[in-house]
C-alpha positions in Angstrom: 0.0 0.0 0.0 1.4 3.4 -1.0 2.4 5.8 1.9 1.2 9.4 1.7 4.2 11.7 1.3 2.7 14.0 3.8 2.8 11.3 6.5 6.5 10.7 5.8 7.3 14.3 6.0 5.4 14.7 9.3 7.4 11.8 10.8 10.7 13.3 9.5 11.7 10.1 7.7 13.8 9.9 4.6 11.6 10.6 1.6 12.4 7.5 -0.5 10.1 4.8 1.0 6.9 4.5 -1.2 5.1 1.6 0.3 5.0 -0.6 3.5 7.7 -2.9 2.3 10.0 0.1 1.6 9.2 1.6 5.0 9.9 -1.6 6.9 13.2 -2.0 5.2 14.1 1.7 5.8 13.2 1.6 9.5 14.7 -1.7 10.4 17.6 -2.4 8.0 18.9 0.5 5.9 22.0 1.9 7.5 22.2 -0.7 10.3 25.6 -2.3 10.5 25.8 -5.9 9.2 28.7 -8.2 10.2 27.3 -11.6 9.1 29.0 -13.0 6.0 25.9 -14.6 4.7 23.9 -11.4 5.0 26.7 -9.3 3.5 26.8 -11.6 0.5 23.0 -11.5 0.2 23.0 -7.7 0.1 25.9 -7.5 -2.3 24.0 -9.9 -4.7 20.8 -7.9 -4.3 22.4 -4.6 -5.0 24.0 -6.1 -8.1 20.6 -7.4 -9.2 19.2 -3.9 -8.9 21.5 -2.5 -11.6 19.2 -0.7 -14.1 16.2 -1.4 -12.0 14.6 0.1 -8.8 15.3 -1.1 -5.3 11.6 -1.5 -4.8 11.6 -4.1 -7.6 14.4 -6.1 -5.9 13.0 -5.7 -2.4 9.7 -7.2 -3.6 11.5 -10.2 -5.0 13.8 -10.7 -2.0 12.2 -13.8 -0.6 12.2 -15.3 -4.1 15.9 -14.6 -4.4 16.5 -16.3 -1.0 14.6 -19.4 -2.2 16.3 -19.4 -5.6 19.8 -19.0 -4.3 19.8 -21.4 -1.3 19.4 -18.7 1.3 22.6 -17.1 -0.1 24.7 -19.8 1.5 27.9 -19.1 -0.4 29.2 -22.7 -0.5 25.9 -23.9 -1.9 25.6 -21.1 -4.5 29.3 -21.6 -5.5 28.5 -25.2 -6.5 25.6 -24.3 -8.8 25.8 -25.9 -12.2 24.6 -25.0 -15.7 21.4 -26.8 -14.9 20.9 -24.3 -12.1 21.5 -21.4 -14.4 18.9 -22.7 -16.8 16.5 -23.2 -13.9 17.1 -19.6 -12.6 16.7 -18.1 -16.1 13.3 -19.6 -16.1 12.4 -18.4 -12.6 9.8 -15.6 -12.9 10.3 -14.7 -9.2 13.7 -13.2 -9.8 15.3 -10.9 -12.4 15.9 -13.4 -15.3 19.1 -11.8 -16.5 21.6 -14.5 -17.3 24.6 -12.3 -16.7 23.3 -11.3 -13.3 22.4 -14.9 -12.4 25.9 -16.1 -13.4 27.4 -13.2 -11.4 25.9 -14.5 -8.2 27.5 -17.9 -8.7 30.8 -16.4 -9.6 30.7 -13.9 -6.8 30.0 -16.7 -4.3 33.2 -18.5 -5.5 35.1 -15.2 -5.2 33.8 -14.4 -1.8 34.8 -17.8 -0.5 38.3 -17.0 -1.7 38.1 -13.7 0.2 37.0 -15.4 3.3 40.0 -17.8 3.1 42.4 -14.9 2.5 41.0 -12.5 5.1 39.3 -14.7 7.7 35.8 -13.4 6.9 34.0 -11.4 4.3 33.1 -9.1 7.1 36.7 -8.3 7.9 37.5 -7.8 4.2 34.6 -5.5 3.3 34.6 -3.3 6.5 38.2 -2.4 6.0 37.1 0.0 3.2 35.6 2.2 5.9 38.3 1.6 8.5 36.1 -0.9 10.4 33.6 1.7 11.6 30.4 3.2 10.0 30.7 6.6 8.4 27.9 8.5 10.1 26.4 11.2 7.9 23.5 13.5 8.6 22.6 15.0 5.2 19.9 17.7 5.3 18.2 16.1 2.3 18.7 13.2 -0.1 20.0 15.7 -2.6 23.2 15.8 -0.5 23.6 12.0 -0.6 26.2 10.9 -3.2 25.9 8.0 -5.6 29.5 7.0 -5.1 32.5 8.1 -3.1 36.3 7.4 -2.8 35.4 4.6 -0.4 33.0 2.9 -2.9 35.5 3.5 -5.7 38.2 1.6 -3.7 35.8 -1.2 -2.9 34.6 -1.5 -6.4 38.2 -1.7 -7.8 39.2 -4.3 -5.2 36.2 -6.5 -5.8 36.7 -6.4 -9.5 40.3 -7.5 -9.1 39.0 -10.3 -6.9 36.8 -11.5 -9.8 33.4 -10.2 -8.7 30.9 -8.9 -11.3 28.2 -6.2 -11.0 30.2 -4.3 -8.4 30.6 -0.9 -9.9 31.2 2.1 -7.6 27.5 3.1 -7.6 26.4 -0.4 -6.7 29.1 -0.6 -4.0 27.9 2.7 -2.5 24.3 1.5 -2.3 25.6 -1.7 -0.7 27.6 0.3 1.9 24.4 2.2 2.7 22.4 -1.0 2.9 24.8 -2.7 5.4 25.5 0.3 7.5 29.0 1.0 6.4 27.6 4.4 5.6 24.5 5.9 7.3 22.8 8.4 5.0 19.5 8.9 6.9 18.6 12.5 6.6 19.0 14.7 9.7 15.3 14.7 10.6 14.9 10.9 10.3 14.3 9.0 13.5 16.1 6.0 12.1 19.5 7.7 11.9 22.9 6.8 13.4 21.8 7.2 17.0 19.2 4.5 16.6 21.3 2.0 14.7 22.2 -1.1 16.6 23.4 -3.9 14.5 22.4 -6.9 12.3 23.9 -10.3 12.0 26.5 -10.0 14.7 
């Protein structure tokens, strides 16, 4: 159900939620630090799936993605075969883009390698912000960038590690999603002071 813009303004929330699913995600997840490797991998895959689409589209398909990709268990996804690719290309519950589907499988393999090299995906990814969230309080979403030097560095490193669909804009959206950067507007009650943590 759509949310009246006036209601959002009155509550001081960020202006981008447009329905109840958006609002629940905004209030409970967006900008909250994530330190669980499985959830980090999930969000990286979902942000990659968003390329060229809206986040609302991907959020509405999130449970379908979890079902289709074995709950984003990296070891299981990394073992997917050509038969799995064909199955997923025919799955109307997800974005049926073969390149994006193959990227999830390849990214799982690459992320397992990063876990082996760095101890955890968490340790590897959070180093791009020095291990602590960047807490911003923009006055409006117009002040929120689409990429930064931090996301540039993450994107370049992930590409070198063999990951796909990890451009700087995708990486910045990922950093926002997992709380590496908190871009809730200054008036929003879900800003840095309220953020606890997910997947610790």
